[in-house]
N, C-alpha and C positions, 0 to 999 in steps of 0.2 A: 649800819651803824649810826648809835647816837648824834647825835647833834650839840655842842658844849656847847654854853653861852662865854663871851668873851671875860666875864669875871670868874668864873669858873675854870677857865684856863688859865687866869692870871695864879690864882689859890695853886693848883695843880703844880705849875712851873716854879714856885714858891717851896712847897712841899719837897718836890725832887730836887731842888738848888741843895736843901739844908741839908740832904743824905748826901751830897759830895764831900769826898774829902779831899780838900785841898791841900796843895803841896805847900809845904815853909819854904821859910826867905832862901832855906841852907838848899832844900830837896832841889829849887829852880835852878841855883848857883852851880851846883854841880852839874846838872844835866847839859846846863846851855854850855857850860865847859868842854864835857865830853863831848860835844855835840861839834864845837867847834874843834876840837883834835880830831874827830871821826873826819870832818871834811877836810883836813888840813893833809891829812894820810890818806886821802882817795884822790886829794889833787895830785901830791906826790905819786902815788902809786900810776894816775891814769897819765903823767907827765912821761915817766921811765916808760911804761906801755907805750907810748904816744913815738920816741923816741928811737924806740927799737923797732917797731914797726917802718917807720919811716928810715932808718939805716938799710933793714932788711930789702922793704921795696925799691930805694938807692941802687942797692947792688942786686937786682934781681933786672932791672934797666938798665945796668951800664953807666948810669950817672952818677956812681957813687967816687969816681977820679979814679 
């Protein structure tokens, strides 16, 4: 593999960075909002699953009263 000088490396990085399609402010906001919504839904789902499993274990072990 050929060695690349630091100056040439920086030029290559700048060329590649110029090719990137950066998201707009609106796209970033919508994506962030969707992530927060999905995190909230996942946390509710896992809380419900945890409660159901907790109830099941207590019932099976006879500690459910």
